[in-house]
C-alpha positions in Angstrom: 105.9 103.2 126.2 104.2 99.9 126.8 106.5 97.3 125.2 103.8 94.7 125.5 101.4 96.8 123.3 103.5 97.3 120.2 101.4 97.6 116.9 101.6 94.4 114.8 101.3 96.4 111.4 102.2 100.0 111.0 101.4 102.1 107.7 103.2 105.1 107.0 101.9 107.6 104.0 105.4 109.2 103.5 104.5 112.7 103.0 106.7 115.9 102.5 109.9 115.3 100.7 109.3 118.1 98.6 108.3 120.5 101.1 111.4 119.5 103.3 114.0 120.0 100.4 112.2 123.5 99.7 112.8 124.5 103.3 116.6 124.0 102.9 116.8 125.3 99.6 117.0 122.3 97.6 115.2 120.7 94.6 112.3 118.3 95.1 114.8 115.4 94.1 116.8 115.7 97.1 113.7 115.6 99.3 112.9 112.4 97.7 116.4 111.0 98.0 116.8 112.0 101.7 113.2 110.5 102.0 114.4 107.4 100.5 117.5 106.8 103.0 115.2 107.5 105.7 112.9 105.1 105.0 115.5 102.2 105.7 116.6 103.9 109.1 113.1 103.6 110.1 112.2 100.4 109.5 115.4 99.0 111.3 113.9 100.8 114.0 110.5 99.6 113.5 111.9 96.0 113.7 114.1 96.6 116.7 110.8 98.0 118.4 108.9 94.4 117.8 106.6 95.9 114.9 105.9 92.7 112.7 105.2 94.7 109.5 105.8 98.0 108.0 103.9 99.3 105.1 104.8 102.6 103.4 102.9 104.8 100.8 106.2 105.6 98.2 104.1 106.1 95.0 100.6 106.3 93.9 98.5 105.4 90.9 97.9 109.1 91.0 101.6 110.1 91.3 102.2 109.7 87.4 100.3 112.8 87.4 103.5 114.8 88.7 105.9 116.8 86.4 107.9 114.1 84.1 110.8 115.0 85.3 110.3 114.4 88.7 108.2 110.7 87.9 111.6 109.9 85.7 113.7 110.6 88.8 111.5 108.7 91.3 111.5 105.6 88.6 115.4 105.6 87.6 117.0 106.6 91.0 115.9 103.4 92.7 117.6 101.2 89.9 120.7 103.5 90.2 121.0 103.0 94.0 120.5 99.5 93.7 123.3 98.8 91.6 125.5 101.0 93.6 124.7 99.3 96.9 124.1 95.8 95.6 126.9 94.2 97.5 125.3 95.3 101.0 122.3 93.3 100.1 123.6 90.7 102.7 122.9 93.5 105.5 119.2 93.6 105.1 118.0 90.6 107.6 114.4 91.1 107.0 111.4 90.5 104.3 111.1 93.2 101.5 107.8 93.1 99.1 106.1 95.3 97.0 102.5 96.3 96.5 101.1 97.8 93.3 100.8 97.4 89.6 103.7 96.6 88.0 102.6 96.9 84.4 103.9 100.5 83.9 107.7 99.9 85.2 110.6 99.7 83.0 112.4 96.2 83.0 115.0 97.5 84.7 113.0 98.4 87.8 111.4 95.4 87.6 114.4 93.2 87.8 115.3 95.3 90.6 111.9 94.8 92.6 112.0 90.9 91.7 115.7 90.7 92.6 114.9 92.1 96.2 112.2 89.8 96.5 113.9 87.1 95.9 116.8 87.6 98.0 114.7 88.4 101.1 111.9 86.1 100.9 112.8 83.7 103.4 113.3 86.2 106.2 111.0 86.2 108.9 110.0 88.3 112.1 109.7 91.6 109.9 108.3 92.8 106.5 108.8 96.0 104.8 106.0 96.3 102.0 106.8 99.1 99.5 103.6 100.6 98.1 104.6 101.6 94.5 102.2 102.5 92.0 99.7 101.6 94.1 95.9 102.9 94.9 93.4 101.3 97.3 90.4 101.9 94.6 92.9 99.5 92.1 93.6 97.1 94.5 90.2 96.6 95.3 88.7 96.3 91.7 91.6 94.0 91.0 90.8 91.7 93.5 87.0 91.5 92.8 87.8 90.8 89.3 89.7 87.9 90.3 86.8 86.2 92.1 84.2 84.8 89.6 81.5 83.9 92.2 79.6 85.6 95.3 82.1 86.5 97.6 82.8 86.5 101.5 85.0 89.0 103.4 87.9 86.5 103.5 87.7 85.5 99.7 88.2 89.3 99.4 91.3 89.6 101.5 92.6 86.8 99.9 93.2 88.7 96.7 94.3 91.9 98.4 98.0 93.3 97.7 98.1 93.6 101.1 96.7 91.3 103.4 97.2 92.0 107.0 94.9 94.5 108.6 96.7 98.0 110.0 97.0 98.4 113.7 98.3 102.3 113.4 98.3 104.3 110.2 100.8 107.6 110.3 101.0 110.3 107.8 103.9 113.0 108.1 104.0 116.5 106.7 100.5 117.7 108.4 97.9 116.1 105.8 95.1 114.8 107.2 93.5 112.4 104.7 94.1 109.0 103.3 94.9 109.4 99.8 93.6 106.4 98.5 96.2 104.4 100.7 94.9 100.9 102.2 91.3 101.6 102.5 90.3 98.3 103.5 93.1 97.6 105.9 92.8 100.7 107.8 89.1 100.0 108.8 89.9 100.0 112.1 93.4 101.3 112.5 94.2 104.2 114.5 95.2 107.6 112.7 98.3 109.5 113.8 99.0 112.9 112.1 102.1 115.0 112.4 103.5 117.9 110.9 107.1 116.6 110.7 108.1 116.2 107.1 109.1 112.5 106.1 112.9 113.2 105.9 112.9 114.2 109.4 110.6 111.4 110.8 113.1 109.9 113.6 112.9 107.3 116.2 111.7 109.8 118.5 108.6 110.6 116.2 107.6 106.7 115.7 107.8 106.4 119.6 105.6 109.5 120.1 103.2 107.9 117.6 103.3 104.4 119.3 102.9 106.1 122.6 99.6 107.6 121.2 98.5 104.2 120.0 98.7 102.9 123.1 96.6 105.6 125.0 93.7 104.5 122.4 91.1 102.2 123.7 90.6 99.7 120.5 86.7 98.5 120.5 86.4 97.2 117.1 82.7 98.2 117.5 82.0 96.8 120.5 82.0 97.9 124.3 85.2 97.3 126.6 
């Protein structure tokens, strides 16, 4: 792997938690729990590799259509885990931000989100963005509605929830679609699809994706 050609912004569609759990005869909630644990492992690996920003698709605006029991788990478990591990916040040495709607969360979950962002806001060098209740259609419509004049590209970008263009987009679990994730930001990203389910996505898999990225010739519409 060429350490001088590391993508600055990597986005990952976290897919396959339920299928991974089913493979081991466990309920879908177990897959989501292990997927959450794996997220912070991969974030630390990304930071150590020199990636500047990692944006992950954790819960989409369409995921509310899933069974109520699953949605309730996904909305309540983070609150429970945060309070269990609040004493370990000092171990996080990077910025954590959230992108997406916030009007459909419980007050308890909103409090956790605001606390995490406040506690990590002064860290520089690496940022983990959790896209929760996020959809790219929703993001772009909201950005346009905030602008009351003829707009330029930079005007629109200034209102997006995630402003940095993506260099490398990874999707786990074998699916090969974007699913309404960062449609503006991935316009010139390199795509990497793997059949590995998210809970099993490891340092080895991340390095394989980066090596694939480094073999591409990014021309941004021009010639090289």
